[in-house]
C-alpha positions, 0 to 999 in steps of 0.5 A, spaced: 613 468 501 613 462 497 618 459 494 620 453 489 626 449 488 627 445 482 633 441 481 634 434 479 640 433 484 637 431 491 643 434 494 642 440 491 635 442 493 636 439 500 642 443 501 639 449 499 633 448 503 637 447 509 643 452 508 640 458 507 635 462 513 630 463 508 625 466 514 630 472 514 628 474 507 620 474 508 620 466 506 616 462 511 614 456 505 619 452 501 617 447 496 621 442 492 621 439 485 626 434 482 624 436 474 621 441 470 614 436 469 614 435 476 615 443 478 610 445 472 604 441 476 607 444 483 606 451 480 599 450 478 596 450 485 602 452 489 603 459 486 610 461 488 612 468 489 619 466 487 623 459 483 630 457 484 631 452 478 636 448 474 637 449 467 639 443 465 634 437 467 631 431 464 624 431 461 623 438 461 629 443 462 629 450 466 628 454 461 622 451 458 619 450 465 619 457 466 616 459 460 610 455 462 611 457 469 610 465 468 604 464 464 601 461 470 604 466 475 606 472 471 609 476 477 614 470 479 621 472 480 626 467 477 633 465 479 637 460 474 642 455 477 647 452 472 654 449 471 653 451 463 653 458 461 652 457 454 650 463 450 643 460 448 641 459 455 643 466 457 639 469 451 632 465 454 634 466 461 634 474 459 628 474 455 624 470 461 626 476 466 631 472 470 633 476 477 640 472 477 644 466 475 647 462 480 654 457 478 655 451 481 658 449 485 653 453 489 656 458 494 651 460 499 653 467 499 651 468 491 644 465 493 643 470 499 645 475 494 641 473 489 636 472 494 636 480 497 635 482 489 629 477 488 626 479 494 627 486 493 623 486 487 618 482 490 617 487 495 617 493 491 611 489 486 607 487 492 607 494 495 605 497 488 600 492 487 597 494 494 597 501 492 593 500 486 588 496 489 587 501 495 587 507 490 582 503 486 578 500 492 578 508 495 575 511 488 570 506 488 568 507 495 568 514 494 563 513 488 558 509 492 559 514 498 557 520 494 551 517 490 548 516 498 549 523 499 543 528 497 545 534 494 551 531 489 550 533 482 549 527 476 555 531 473 559 530 479 557 522 479 558 521 472 565 523 473 566 519 479 563 513 475 568 514 470 574 515 474 572 508 477 573 505 470 565 505 469 562 508 462 554 508 464 550 511 458 545 514 461 540 508 459 542 504 466 537 504 471 540 504 478 537 499 485 540 500 492 539 495 498 541 494 504 543 487 507 544 485 514 547 478 517 543 476 523 547 476 529 554 479 526 557 485 523 557 484 516 564 483 513 565 487 507 570 483 503 564 477 504 558 481 502 562 483 495 564 477 494 557 474 495 554 480 491 560 479 485 558 471 485 551 473 484 550 479 480 556 481 476 553 478 470 549 483 466 550 489 470 555 494 469 557 495 476 556 492 483 558 496 489 558 495 496 560 497 502 559 497 510 556 502 513 560 506 519 554 507 523 550 501 522 551 493 522 549 493 515 552 493 508 549 498 503 550 495 495 548 499 489 547 495 482 547 498 475 543 495 469 539 495 463 532 496 464 531 489 461 535 486 467 531 489 473 526 484 474 532 478 473 536 483 479 530 482 483 529 475 482 536 474 484 536 477 490 530 473 493 534 467 491 540 469 494 536 470 501 533 463 500 539 460 500 543 464 505 537 464 510 542 468 515 541 475 511 536 479 510 535 484 504 531 490 504 530 493 497 529 500 494 526 502 488 530 502 481 531 509 479 534 512 472 540 516 474 546 516 479 543 522 483 537 518 484 540 512 487 540 517 494 532 516 494 533 509 493 538 508 499 532 511 503 527 507 501 532 501 503 533 504 509 525 504 511 524 497 508 530 495 513 527 498 519 520 495 517 523 489 518 524 490 525 516 488 526 517 482 521 523 478 523 521 472 519 521 476 512 528 476 509 526 479 503 523 486 505 520 492 500 516 498 502 509 498 503 506 504 499 500 504 502 503 505 509 501 512 512 507 515 516 504 516 523 508 519 529 508 516 536 506 521 542 512 523 544 509 523 552 510 516 552 515 516 558 511 520 562 505 515 561 510 509 563 512 513 570 505 514 571 503 507 570 509 504 574 508 509 580 501 508 581 501 500 580 508 497 577 504 489 576 500 493 571 507 495 567 507 488 563 500 489 560 501 497 558 508 495 554 504 489 550 499 494 548 504 500 546 508 494 542 502 492 538 501 500 537 507 501 534 506 494 530 500 495 527 501 502 525 509 500 522 511 507 521 516 508 516 523 511 520 526 510 526 520 506 529 524 500 531 530 504 534 524 508 537 522 502 541 529 500 544 530 507 546 523 507 550 525 500 552 532 502 555 529 508 558 524 503 562 529 498 564 533 503 567 528 506 571 526 499 574 534 497 575 534 503 578 529 501 584 529 494 583 537 492 582 536 485 584 531 484 578 537 483 574 538 476 576 532 474 572 536 476 566 542 472 567 546 478 567 551 480 572 551 488 571 546 493 568 551 495 562 551 488 559 543 488 560 543 494 556 548 493 551 544 486 550 538 490 549 540 495 545 543 488 540 536 486 539 533 485 532 526 485 532 520 486 536 519 479 539 526 480 542 526 486 544 519 484 548 523 477 550 529 482 554 524 486 557 519 481 559 525 477 563 526 484 567 519 485 568 519 477 571 525 479 576 521 486 578 515 482 580 519 477 584 522 483 588 515 486 589 513 479 592 519 479 596 519 486 599 512 484 601 516 479 606 520 484 610 520 491 613 523 497 609 530 497 612 531 490 611 529 491 603 534 497 602 539 493 606 538 487 601 537 492 594 544 495 597 548 488 598 546 486 590 548 493 588 555 492 591 555 484 591 562 484 586 566 489 592 569 484 596 569 489 602 562 488 602 560 486 609 557 488 616 561 494 617 560 497 610 553 496 611 552 499 618 557 505 616 552 506 610 545 505 614 548 508 621 547 502 624 551 498 629 553 491 627 550 488 633 543 491 631 544 489 624 545 481 625 539 482 630 535 485 625 537 480 619 536 474 624 530 476 626 527 477 619 531 472 615 534 467 620 541 469 618 547 473 620 549 479 615 555 475 613 551 469 612 546 472 608 552 475 603 555 469 603 549 465 601 547 471 595 554 470 593 554 463 592 547 464 589 550 468 584 555 464 583 551 458 581 547 462 576 553 465 573 556 457 572 550 455 569 548 461 565 554 463 562 561 461 559 565 466 564 572 463 567 572 461 574 576 468 576 571 472 572 565 469 576 570 470 582 570 477 580 563 479 579 561 475 586 566 479 590 571 474 592 578 477 592 581 471 587 579 464 584 582 460 589 579 463 595 572 462 591 573 455 588 574 453 596 569 456 599 564 454 593 567 446 594 565 447 602 558 450 600 556 445 594 561 439 596 564 440 589 568 444 585 565 450 580 567 446 574 565 440 576 558 444 578 558 447 571 559 440 568 554 437 572 548 442 570 550 442 563 549 434 563 542 435 567 540 440 561 541 435 556 538 430 559 531 434 560 525 433 554 525 439 550 518 442 548 
């Protein structure tokens, strides 16, 4: 809470400010003013919750000041200080709903007693205001959610509408839209603020909420038929100004129960945007016919994958083109992401080392990144990186025996395990440590310990370059027991600390010419 102390006596002001433990009463901000005129100016921008003011002051007395102040902050509580308890002052103060009076000379006990009374009133008012706002917000959200559900009758919706304080005449037209903010989940308050700023004028109501199962906001407008074109024009202006937003528009309908159909069209339009990421204002193309994709796509993938994994890239691009050309309504983007996730899971299971090509340390992180793609280009890019890694693995496999390739795969999958070493590998593959070292010396010219150490260093360099992970986090991902041990090993290998290496690489990238 905020407090304003007003008194022409500086010793009184400073004494109050320094003597009373304001924080015990929930007051965390205290301002001062030396007369009523100055205080009124402060009130206009400070908006205090509580005012403690002397009555007799030069330029403007406390009564006149408070009479003007409560016009600016009607809910503000007032405590008067006076050494003159004349009848006319008391009557005026009572008319202003003063909480308490403190007589001079001021006693701290009297101030704290008055504070308890004033703060109690403020808290009670704040609780009441909050409950009223929550109740109003609940009624509006209930009304909006009901419009988005199939089967709710017009009579039920009209009753909910009246409960929100809206009085529709059955001559309004209604429009549902969806809004998506690129790169983040839409904030309810921010979305509602923007919509109210742009569309409150000329509409019966504008209601919005964030959908619980999607990173989108949904909004419903009610307006006169003659305002329809104006609303659509404002929506286009909105996405032109705020390019981080994408707006999908349904159809205008002539009843509250018809909003459900408008919302479905807005959903279809938003899903169509998966194929057109450069477009931020989306409408449904009614000429597009719904077609279904063969449910056996994954089986086709497995067949191509097993016969010749080098053909997967070409086959996948042809599949995306098939989707993009048809631009099916409903779930096509989700279908592609689900299919791509399934393909990726198969590849990562067979070639876990391909994960290094996408700059991620674990499978789940990559999968989450894949699911967050918002358009067909991003999905293709993520999967393309994984295919690059797979193709590297295919090249590497041809260089080594099957046993060494399997051991290398095992090492990659368990790289974060700080117990990974010759003994673990020998137990897993039923080999002696001596033979294991001989095998790696023969094919890779290093011992198994040297190989694991270099793999960890390579992974550490990638994470230092491609992520903002801390040194301790990188140490854990690379199989080091703690950050200090990792830093020491890194310095011995690279002749610099992990932090210095990261800075050096950042400077190098900054100097590289951009194409």
